C-alpha positions, 0 to 999 in steps of 0.5 A: 479354216474354210475359204469364206473365213480366210476371205473375211480375215484377209478381205482388206488385203485381198481387195487391195491387191485385186483393185491395186491390179485393176488400178495398175491395169488402168495406169498401163492402158492409159500409158499404152494408149498415150505413148502411141499418140505421143511416141517418146513422151514418156513423162507426159504419158506417165503423168496422164496414166498416173492421174487416171489411176489415182482418180480410180484408186480413190473411189475404190479404196474409199468405198470398197477396200478400206470402207471409209465411213467418213462423212461431212465435208471437212472429214471427206476433204481431209481424207481426199487431201491426204490421199492425193498428197500421199499419191502425189509423193508416190506419183512423182516416183511413178512419173520419173523413176521409170524414165530414170531406169530407162535412161540407165539401161532398162530400155527393153520393150515389152509387147512392143511398148517403149519403156514398159519394163521399168513401168512394170518394176516401178508399179510393183513398188508403188502398189506396196507403198500405197497400201501402207500409206492408205491403210495407216495414214489416209483411211485408218480407223479412229478409235471410238 
């Protein structure tokens, strides 16, 4: 199988991983910026980073990754509500789990950024969880 055929076969997963990494980068950069503005405010900075990342993720997941063709206000609102709901659940983990891990001893700095190690660990778990929630709940294709 040549590289083009491989990409076609795994386009969705490859796109999700790529844009998941970009979304994580958005999250981390907003966190890094805000933690320098408000040192020690891990929960606030995580919440702001999560919000920025979720808004970015909805756009790229809908249009590029899962290529949702939902149209009409009701269908789009339902899709958006499901996306925000599932991301809200994983967002709670994203906001509070790094703080918990930090408090129980995972408090090493990476690149001089307070609380970054637990942020990285939780980000990996969130990427995997969000893929399955998006694929099978939010953007699943209806049978004709």
